[in-house]
ZAGULO-250186 format. One record per residue: x negated, y negated, z of N, C-alpha, C in turn; residue number from 0. Coordinates in Angstrom, 1 decimal. Each point is the difference from the previous one (the first is absolute). Layout:
BEGIN
- X / Y / Z / X / Y / Z / X / Y / Z / NUM $
...
end
This chain:
BEGIN
- -81.3 / -159.8 / 40.1 / 1.2 / -0.6 / -0.4 / 1.0 / 1.1 / -0.3 / 0 $
- 1.3 / -0.3 / 0.2 / 1.1 / 0.9 / -0.2 / 1.1 / -0.6 / -0.9 / 1 $
- 0.7 / 0.9 / -0.7 / 1.2 / -0.4 / -0.7 / 1.2 / 0.6 / 0.6 / 2 $
- 0.9 / -0.8 / 0.5 / 1.3 / 0.5 / 0.6 / 1.0 / -0.1 / -1.1 / 3 $
- 0.6 / 1.1 / -0.4 / 1.1 / 0.0 / -0.9 / 1.3 / 0.3 / 0.8 / 4 $
- 0.8 / -1.0 / 0.1 / 1.2 / 0.1 / 0.8 / 1.3 / 0.0 / -0.9 / 5 $
- 0.8 / 1.0 / 0.0 / 1.2 / 0.0 / -0.8 / 1.1 / -0.3 / 1.0 / 6 $
- 0.6 / -1.2 / -0.2 / 0.9 / -0.6 / 1.0 / 1.4 / -0.1 / -0.6 / 7 $
- 1.0 / 0.3 / 0.8 / 1.4 / -0.2 / -0.4 / 0.3 / -1.4 / -0.4 / 8 $
- 0.8 / -0.3 / -1.0 / 0.3 / -1.3 / -0.5 / 0.6 / -0.9 / 1.1 / 9 $
- 0.7 / 0.6 / 1.0 / 0.6 / -0.8 / 1.0 / -1.0 / -0.4 / 1.1 / 10 $
- -1.1 / 0.6 / 0.0 / -1.1 / -0.3 / 1.0 / -1.1 / -0.8 / -0.5 / 11 $
- -0.2 / -0.1 / -1.3 / -1.2 / -0.5 / -0.6 / -0.2 / -1.5 / 0.3 / 12 $
- 1.0 / -0.8 / 0.1 / -0.2 / -1.4 / 0.2 / -0.6 / -0.2 / 1.4 / 13 $
- 0.6 / 0.7 / 1.0 / -0.6 / -0.2 / 1.4 / -1.4 / 0.5 / 0.1 / 14 $
- -0.3 / 1.1 / -0.7 / -1.4 / 0.6 / 0.0 / -0.9 / -1.0 / -0.7 / 15 $
- 0.4 / -0.6 / -1.1 / -0.8 / -0.9 / -0.7 / -0.4 / -1.3 / 0.8 / 16 $
- 1.1 / -0.5 / 0.6 / -0.2 / -1.2 / 0.8 / -1.0 / 0.3 / 1.2 / 17 $
- 0.2 / 1.1 / 0.7 / -0.9 / 0.4 / 1.1 / -1.4 / 0.2 / -0.5 / 18 $
- -0.2 / 0.7 / -1.1 / -1.4 / 0.2 / -0.5 / -0.6 / -1.4 / -0.4 / 19 $
- 0.7 / -0.8 / -0.7 / -0.5 / -1.3 / -0.4 / -0.4 / -0.9 / 1.2 / 20 $
- 0.9 / 0.0 / 1.0 / -0.2 / -0.8 / 1.2 / -1.3 / 0.5 / 0.7 / 21 $
- -0.3 / 1.3 / -0.1 / -1.2 / 0.5 / 0.7 / -1.2 / -0.1 / -0.9 / 22 $
- 0.1 / -0.6 / -1.2 / -1.2 / -0.2 / -0.8 / -0.3 / 1.1 / -1.0 / 23 $
- 0.9 / 1.0 / -0.1 / -0.3 / 1.1 / -1.0 / 0.4 / -0.5 / -1.4 / 24 $
- -0.8 / 0.4 / -1.0 / 0.4 / -0.3 / -1.4 / 0.4 / 1.3 / -0.6 / 25 $
- 1.0 / 0.0 / -0.9 / 0.5 / 1.2 / -0.6 / 0.7 / -0.3 / -1.3 / 26 $
- 0.2 / 1.1 / -0.7 / 0.7 / -0.1 / -1.3 / 1.3 / 0.8 / 0.2 / 27 $
- 1.1 / -0.6 / -0.5 / 1.4 / 0.7 / 0.1 / 0.3 / 0.5 / -1.4 / 28 $
- 0.5 / 1.2 / -0.1 / 0.4 / 0.6 / -1.2 / 1.4 / 0.7 / 0.2 / 29 $
- 0.9 / -0.3 / -0.9 / 1.3 / 0.7 / 0.1 / -0.1 / 1.5 / -0.3 / 30 $
- 0.7 / 0.8 / 0.8 / 0.0 / 1.4 / -0.2 / 1.3 / 0.6 / 0.3 / 31 $
- 0.3 / 1.2 / -0.3 / 1.2 / 0.7 / 0.4 / -0.3 / 1.4 / 0.5 / 32 $
- 0.9 / 0.4 / 1.0 / -0.2 / 1.3 / 0.6 / 0.6 / 1.1 / -0.8 / 33 $
- -0.5 / 1.2 / 0.2 / 0.5 / 1.1 / -0.7 / 1.3 / 0.6 / 0.5 / 34 $
- 0.2 / 0.1 / 1.3 / 1.1 / 0.7 / 0.5 / 1.3 / -0.8 / -0.2 / 35 $
- 0.1 / -1.3 / 0.4 / 1.2 / -0.8 / -0.2 / -0.1 / -0.9 / -1.1 / 36 $
- -1.2 / 0.0 / -0.7 / -0.2 / -1.0 / -1.1 / 0.3 / -1.4 / 0.4 / 37 $
- -0.3 / -0.3 / 1.3 / 0.2 / -1.3 / 0.5 / -1.2 / -0.9 / -0.1 / 38 $
- 0.2 / -1.3 / 0.0 / -1.1 / -0.9 / -0.2 / -1.0 / -0.1 / 1.2 / 39 $
- -1.2 / 0.0 / -0.3 / -1.1 / -0.1 / 1.0 / -1.0 / -1.0 / -0.5 / 40 $
- -0.9 / -0.4 / 0.8 / -1.1 / -0.8 / -0.4 / -1.3 / 0.6 / 0.5 / 41 $
- -1.0 / 0.1 / -0.9 / -1.3 / 0.6 / 0.4 / -0.9 / -1.2 / 0.2 / 42 $
- -0.6 / 0.0 / 1.2 / -1.0 / -1.0 / 0.4 / -1.4 / 0.6 / -0.1 / 43 $
- -0.9 / -0.7 / -0.7 / -1.4 / 0.4 / 0.0 / -0.7 / -1.0 / 0.8 / 44 $
- -0.6 / 0.5 / 1.2 / -0.6 / -0.9 / 0.9 / -1.5 / 0.5 / 0.2 / 45 $
- -0.9 / -0.9 / -0.5 / -1.4 / 0.3 / 0.2 / -0.5 / -0.7 / 1.3 / 46 $
- -0.7 / 0.8 / 0.8 / -0.4 / -0.6 / 1.3 / -1.2 / 0.7 / 0.5 / 47 $
- -0.7 / -0.7 / 1.0 / -1.1 / 0.6 / 0.7 / 0.4 / 1.1 / 0.9 / 48 $
- -0.9 / 1.0 / 0.2 / 0.3 / 1.1 / 0.8 / 0.6 / -0.3 / 1.4 / 49 $
- -0.6 / -1.0 / 0.6 / 0.5 / -0.4 / 1.4 / 1.3 / -0.7 / 0.0 / 50 $
- 0.6 / -0.3 / -1.1 / 1.3 / -0.7 / -0.1 / 1.2 / 1.0 / -0.4 / 51 $
- -0.4 / 1.2 / -0.3 / 1.1 / 1.0 / -0.5 / 1.0 / 0.2 / 1.1 / 52 $
- -0.3 / 0.2 / 1.2 / 1.0 / 0.3 / 1.1 / 0.9 / -1.2 / 0.2 / 53 $
- -0.5 / -1.2 / -0.1 / 0.8 / -1.2 / 0.1 / 1.0 / -0.1 / -1.1 / 54 $
- -0.4 / 0.3 / -1.2 / 0.9 / 0.0 / -1.2 / 1.1 / 1.0 / 0.2 / 55 $
- -0.4 / 1.2 / 0.4 / 1.0 / 1.1 / 0.2 / 1.0 / -0.3 / 1.1 / 56 $
- -0.5 / -0.7 / 1.0 / 0.9 / -0.3 / 1.1 / 1.1 / -1.1 / -0.5 / 57 $
- -0.5 / -0.9 / -0.8 / 1.0 / -1.0 / -0.6 / 1.0 / 0.7 / -0.9 / 58 $
- -0.4 / 1.0 / -0.7 / 0.9 / 0.7 / -0.9 / 1.0 / 0.8 / 0.9 / 59 $
- -0.5 / 0.7 / 1.0 / 0.9 / 0.7 / 0.9 / 1.0 / -0.9 / 0.7 / 60 $
- -0.4 / -1.1 / 0.5 / 0.9 / -0.9 / 0.7 / 1.1 / -0.6 / -0.9 / 61 $
- -0.3 / -0.1 / -1.3 / 0.9 / -0.7 / -0.9 / 0.8 / 0.9 / -1.0 / 62 $
- -0.2 / 1.3 / 0.2 / 0.8 / 1.0 / -0.8 / 0.8 / 0.8 / 0.9 / 63 $
- 1.3 / 0.1 / -0.3 / 0.9 / 0.7 / 0.9 / 0.7 / 1.1 / -0.8 / 64 $
- 0.0 / 1.2 / 0.6 / 0.7 / 1.1 / -0.5 / 1.5 / -0.2 / 0.4 / 65 $
- 0.9 / 0.3 / -0.9 / 1.4 / -0.1 / 0.3 / 0.8 / 1.0 / -0.9 / 66 $
- 1.2 / 0.2 / 0.3 / 0.8 / 1.0 / -0.8 / 1.0 / -0.8 / -0.9 / 67 $
- 0.2 / 0.5 / -1.1 / 0.9 / -0.6 / -1.0 / 0.9 / 1.2 / -0.5 / 68 $
- 1.2 / -0.4 / -0.3 / 0.9 / 1.0 / -0.6 / 0.0 / -0.2 / -1.5 / 69 $
- -0.3 / 1.0 / -0.8 / -0.2 / 0.0 / -1.4 / 0.9 / 1.0 / -0.7 / 70 $
- 0.4 / -0.2 / -1.2 / 0.7 / 1.1 / -0.7 / -0.9 / 1.1 / -0.4 / 71 $
- 0.5 / 1.2 / 0.1 / -0.7 / 1.2 / -0.5 / 0.9 / 0.7 / -0.9 / 72 $
- -0.6 / 0.6 / -1.0 / 0.8 / 0.7 / -1.0 / -0.4 / 1.5 / 0.0 / 73 $
- 0.9 / 0.9 / 0.1 / -0.2 / 1.4 / -0.1 / 0.3 / 0.5 / -1.4 / 74 $
- -1.0 / 0.6 / -0.6 / 0.3 / 0.6 / -1.3 / 0.8 / 1.2 / 0.1 / 75 $
- 0.9 / 0.3 / -0.9 / 0.8 / 1.1 / 0.0 / 0.0 / 0.7 / -1.3 / 76 $
- 0.2 / 1.3 / -0.1 / 0.0 / 0.7 / -1.3 / 1.3 / -0.4 / -0.8 / 77 $
- 1.0 / -0.5 / 0.8 / 1.2 / -0.5 / -0.7 / -0.4 / -1.4 / -0.5 / 78 $
- 0.5 / -0.5 / -1.1 / -0.5 / -1.3 / -0.5 / 0.4 / -1.2 / 0.8 / 79 $
- 0.3 / 0.2 / 1.3 / 0.4 / -1.1 / 0.9 / -1.1 / -0.1 / 1.0 / 80 $
- -0.4 / -1.2 / 0.4 / -1.0 / -0.2 / 1.0 / 0.7 / -0.6 / 1.2 / 81 $
- -0.3 / 0.5 / 1.2 / 0.6 / -0.5 / 1.2 / -1.0 / -1.0 / 0.7 / 82 $
- 0.6 / -1.0 / 0.5 / -0.8 / -1.0 / 0.6 / 0.4 / -0.2 / 1.5 / 83 $
- -0.9 / -0.1 / 0.9 / 0.3 / -0.3 / 1.4 / -1.1 / -0.9 / 0.5 / 84 $
- 0.3 / -0.6 / 1.2 / -1.0 / -0.9 / 0.6 / -0.8 / 0.8 / 1.0 / 85 $
- -1.3 / -0.3 / 0.0 / -0.9 / 0.6 / 1.0 / -0.9 / -1.0 / 0.6 / 86 $
- -0.4 / 0.2 / 1.2 / -0.9 / -0.9 / 0.7 / -1.4 / 0.4 / -0.1 / 87 $
- -0.9 / -1.0 / -0.4 / -1.4 / 0.3 / -0.2 / -0.8 / -1.1 / 0.8 / 88 $
- -1.2 / 0.4 / 0.3 / -0.9 / -0.9 / 0.7 / -0.8 / -0.8 / -1.1 / 89 $
- 0.0 / -1.3 / 0.1 / -0.8 / -0.8 / -0.9 / -0.8 / -1.0 / 0.8 / 90 $
- -0.9 / -0.8 / -0.7 / -0.8 / -1.0 / 0.6 / -1.3 / 0.6 / 0.5 / 91 $
- -0.7 / -0.8 / 0.8 / -1.3 / 0.4 / 0.4 / -1.0 / -0.3 / -1.1 / 92 $
- -1.1 / 0.7 / 0.0 / -1.0 / -0.2 / -1.0 / -0.8 / 1.3 / -0.1 / 93 $
- -0.6 / 0.2 / -1.2 / -0.9 / 1.1 / -0.2 / -1.3 / -0.7 / -0.3 / 94 $
- -1.1 / 0.4 / 0.8 / -1.2 / -0.8 / -0.1 / -1.2 / 1.0 / -0.3 / 95 $
- -0.9 / -0.4 / -0.9 / -1.2 / 0.7 / -0.3 / -1.2 / -0.9 / 0.3 / 96 $
- -1.0 / 0.5 / 0.7 / -1.2 / -0.8 / 0.2 / -1.1 / 0.7 / -0.6 / 97 $
- -0.7 / -0.6 / -1.0 / -1.1 / 0.6 / -0.7 / -1.3 / -0.9 / 0.1 / 98 $
- -1.1 / 0.7 / -0.2 / -1.3 / -0.7 / 0.0 / -0.1 / -0.7 / -1.4 / 99 $
- -0.6 / -1.2 / 0.1 / -0.3 / -0.7 / -1.3 / -1.5 / 0.1 / -0.2 / 100 $
- -0.3 / 0.6 / -1.1 / -1.4 / 0.2 / -0.4 / -0.7 / -1.3 / -0.5 / 101 $
- 0.8 / -0.8 / -0.7 / -0.5 / -1.3 / -0.5 / 1.1 / -1.0 / -0.1 / 102 $
- -0.4 / -1.2 / 0.3 / 1.0 / -1.1 / 0.0 / -0.7 / -1.2 / -0.7 / 103 $
- 0.7 / -0.6 / -0.9 / -0.5 / -1.3 / -0.6 / 1.2 / -0.9 / -0.2 / 104 $
- -0.2 / -1.2 / 0.4 / 1.0 / -1.1 / -0.3 / -0.5 / -0.8 / -1.1 / 105 $
- 0.7 / 0.0 / -1.1 / -0.4 / -0.7 / -1.2 / 0.8 / -1.2 / -0.3 / 106 $
end
């Protein structure tokens, strides 16, 4: 058995969740936030059999898209004024960890 921990952008999580549910995967959703942009994410905990891991990963891949967004950036200055400018960053997609499950109990 494996545990898939998928950190999914908030704009992609509904599509990913529907696809996983339609394919028969059970999972837990937890709100989370990213460190770089402090933007909203959702962490999905998906417990599955070893032979279904690739199918779950493919569903996540198909339903998460990387895209660019323009966000404000602040440059700190030794002068008590901060300068702000817009910068383009890549967001979206997913970060996925697959780990072995030593023990599983459904209570």
